[in-house]
N, C-alpha and C positions, 0 to 999 in steps of 0.2 A: 504494499499499500504506499502511495506517495501523496502528500497533501501540502499545499501552501495556501491556506485560506486568507492570508493577509493580502490586502490590496497594496501593491508596491509601486511607488513612484521612484524611478532611478534616473535622475538627470541633474547635472550641475545647475544650481539655482532654484531647485524645486522647493526648498524650505520656505521660500517666499510665498508659496501658494498655500501654506499651512493655515494661516488665519481664515482665509475664505473657505477652505475645506471644512474647518471646524464649525464655522458659522452656518454652513449649509447642512452639515451632517450631524453634528453633535453640539447643539447650542446650549446645553445645560451647564450647571455649575462645574467649574474646571479646576483641577489641580495640575500644576506643571512641576515636574520633578527634574532637577538638574544638579549640577555641582558648582562650586564657587569659581573654578577655572572657566567653565563654559559661560557662566553668567557674566563674567568680566569682558567677554569678547564683544566687538562692535556689532557683529551680525546677530548675536542674541538680543542685544539692546534694540535693534531694529525689529526683530521678530516680536519681542515683548510689546512694542508699541502698537502692533497690529492685533494683539489678543483682546478678547472682550473685557470690558470693565468688570472687575470683581474676580478675575482669574487669580487664584492663589499660587504663588511661586515659592517652592522650598528648594534650598541649595545645599543642604547638609548631608548629602549622601557620601559615605565613606568609600575608600578604594575597594574594599570588599564589603558589600552592604550588610549591615548587621541586622539580626532578627529584631532586636529591641527597637531600632530606628524604624523599621518597616511596621512593626506593631503599633508604635506611637503615631506615626503618620496616618496609618489606616484608621485608627481610633478617632483621630482628629477629623479625618475626612468623613467618617460616618456622622459625627456630630454636626459637621458643616453641610451635610447633605450633598457631598460631591457626587457628580454624576458621570464625569469623564476624566480620564487621567492621560496626560501627555508626558512622555519621558524624552528628555533632550540631553543626551550625553553618551558616554561609553557604556561598556557592558555592565558595570556596576550600577549605573543610574537606570539603565533599561530594565535590568533584573529587579531592582528595587521597585520601580514604578509598576512593573508587571505584577509583582507580588502585592503591592498596595491595591491595585485595581481588583485583584481577586478577593482580597480581604474586605473590600468595601461591601461586597454582597454575601460574604460568608463570615460567621462569627468566629471568635477565638484568635489564636496567634498563629503566625506563619509556620512555626516549628511543628505544629500538629498535623500539617498537611504534607509532610515529606512523603515522596513517592509519586505514584501516578493516579490521577483522577480521584483524589481523596476528598475533594470538596463537592458540594451538591449543586450550587448555583453558578452559572456562568459569570465571569468577571464583568465588572463595569467596563464600558468601552475604553480601550487603551490604544493610543497612537504613539508610534516610536519614531524618534529622529536620532539615528546614530551619529555620533561626532568623532568616532575613531574608526579605523579600517580593519577591525578584527572581531567585533563581538558576535555578529550573526543573530543576536537576541531579537532583532527587529522582525525576524521571520520564524521564530521557534516558539514552542509551547512550554519552555522551561525557564525557571528562575533559580539561580544558584545563590544561596544565602549563607552567610557566616553566623555561627552560633557560638559566641565567645565562651559561654558557660561550659561548653563541652569541648572547645578547641577544635571544632569541626565545621565542615561545609555540608549543607544539605541541598538536594535538588527537589524542587516542587514542580510537578508537571501536570498538565491537564488540557484536555481538548478545548476547554473554555478560556484558555489563557493566551491563545494566539492574538497578536495585535490586530486590530481592525485595519490599520493602515501603517505603512512605513514610508517615510520621506528620506530617501537615500541621496544626499546631496554632497558630492565630492568637494565642493567649494569650501565646506567647513574645515577640511583638512589643512587649509592654508594657515589656520591659527593653531594647529596642533604641534607641539614641540617634536622635533625630529626623532628623539629617542622613543617617543610614544608611537610615532608612525611606524618605526621599525618593529617594536615589540608587539603592537597590536596587529600589524600586517603579518608577522610570523605566527600570531595566534590564529589568524585566518588560515594560514598555510597548514598549521597543525589540525585545524578543523577539517580541512579538505583531505589531507593525507590520512588522518585517522578514520574518517568516514570511508575512504576508499579501501583501506586494509581491514575494515571492520568485518566480523563474521556475519553481521546483519545488514550488509550493504544491499543495494538493489540497482537495476540498470539506470534508473533516473538519477539516483544519488551519485553513482559512478560518473555519469556524464557531467554533472555539475561540478563534482570534485576535480575531475581532470581539467576542465576549463579554468577553474579557480587557480589550480596549481600553475598552469601555463601562464596566466595573467600575472600572478605574483612573481614567478621566476623572471619574467620579462620586465616588469614595471615597478616592483617594490624598491629595488636598489636605486634607480633613478629618482623615484618619488622621495626617498629618504634624503638623497643628496640635494634635491631641488624641489621642495613641495609646491612651488609656484608653477611647475610644468603641468598644466591642466590635463593634458592627455594621459600622462602617467597616473596622475591623481585619480582621474575618473576610472581608469582600469583597475586600480587597486581597490577603490571603494566598491566597484561592482563585484570584484572577486570576493570581497568580504561577505557580501550579502548572499551570493550564490553558494559560497562555502557553508553559510548558515543553513540555507535550504538543504544542502547535502547532509550535513551531520544531523540536522533536525529530523531527517527521514532515514538515517542509518544510526550511527552512534559515534561517540568518541571512544578512546581507549586508554592505554596505560599512561600516556603522557598526561592526560587530564586527571586520571586517578591520582597520580603522584603530585601534580601541581595543586590540586584541590586539597590534598592532605597537608601539604606544606602551607598553603594559603590559609587554611582554617586554623592551623596551629600558630603560625608566625606572622600572618597578615601581609605577606609579600604580594606584589601585584601579579595577577593571574597571567597576563600576557607575557610578562618578562619570564616567569617561571616556565611557561610552555616553550618560549624561544630557546631557553638554555637547556631544557630537557629533551627537546625533540630528537636531535640526532643521537644522543646517548641511548635513549629508549629504543629507537628504531634499530640501532646496532645490536642491542641486547636481544631483540626479537627477530633478528635478520633471517635466520633459517626458516622460520614459520611464515614470514611475510615476503620472502624473496620474490616469489612469482607475482605477487601483486605490485611490488615495487618495480619489477621489470616492465610491467604494463605502463606504469607512469613514466619510467625512463625512456621507453621506446616511443611513447607519445611525444616526449620532449626532444626526440632525435638522438638519444644516447642509450643504446640497448642494455648496457651494463648497469644493473641496479646499484652496484657499489659507487658508480660515478654520480648517481643522484644524491647519495648521502654526502659524498665529498663536495658536491656543488652547494648543498644546503649548508654544510659546515663553513664553506668559504664565504657564503652570503652573510651568515650570522657573525662570523669573526670580523667582518667589515663594518658592522653596525655600532653606533655609539651607545651601547647599552650596559657596559660593564661585564663582569665575569661572574661565574658561579661562586668563586671565593668571596666576592663582595657581599653576598647574601648572608655570610657568617652563620650558616645553619649548624647548630650544635650537634655533635655526633651522638650525644645522649638522647636526642630527639628522634633518631633514625627509626627506632623500633616503633614508636607511636605513629610516625608518618607512614611507615610501611604497612602497619596494621590498618590504618585508615584507608590507604590506597587499595588494599585487598578487599576491603568492605564496600568500596565505592560501587554504586549501581551500574556503572559502565564497565566494570572489570570483566564481566562475562562476555563482553563484545570482542575481547582480544582473541586473535587467532592462536597465540601462544597462551597456554594456561599460566596465569600470573598469580603467585601466592605471595604472602608477606615477605618471605625470604628472597624472592626475586626483586621486589622493590627495594629491600634492604641492600642487596648487592649492587643495584644501580646507584644508590646513594653513596655507598662505600667507594665505588669506582670514580665518583666525581670529587 
């Protein structure tokens, strides 16, 4: 089964059409969820001026959205009779806004809805405006939430959580710092590759993943070096969204299992973790995924799958994102991280059976 029920606008400048779209389709009381960095940009100020009077804007979403923050904003939204939620930001903002929209129509706290289709009522209408080139959350049914009390991340998924619409505007990347273009772009690469090598892939997810990988291989490096090059910027933004469509209909795997385990415990940025973990995890799984990697490498014009990993390694080493050592992950946390990764809901999608000891060995190798 393949589905993308979200109405997707994918064109530079399309965010300018958002106010008229909202007025025509969703004129009710509005909550706009963003972060402080986005809110300081000139284009957001222009967008804000076109929103209806009374639209409430909140900008306190963390790098990894916290369950308590989501619960509080949802409670406030219920009291204010909020009817529609707009998320403007990267993956953390979109996941938080998506979770808030679900809680507006369902009682309780977000943590009790971990898993698939655990809630009864469809979400309040949710419109997504991604401002990074890696989330894919604008076209998926999942929200990933940090629960500091347990040091973990949870995934809340539901058929009623797909955004009603997504405005994918590559022009917003012009204000994104280049390290974030690099790490979020490699997050999209991770989405595409893990969807393609997943044991629950399908022909449609494969086609989207291959196209996303091709676009990112060709255009992410130039986009990082010069974000004002609109052509490269547009291709990278498109790749991010179609990679989201791909993994949203297949799954991710060990890279995400490990990065979510680390992110839940130590609060490191998700895209950066995926970037630094991608090649080491693929090398660890190489024997079981070689045939799938060969399809990717042949599609890119280089039949040897080993060359694909070398190419990815070379790309990442040229990005201004720092190193694994910079994260200072304590060795005494490896056991908890590995156990969390093995318990992740996406672990079963790996073609290689991954147990806690496997994740531990990857961490030791780094």
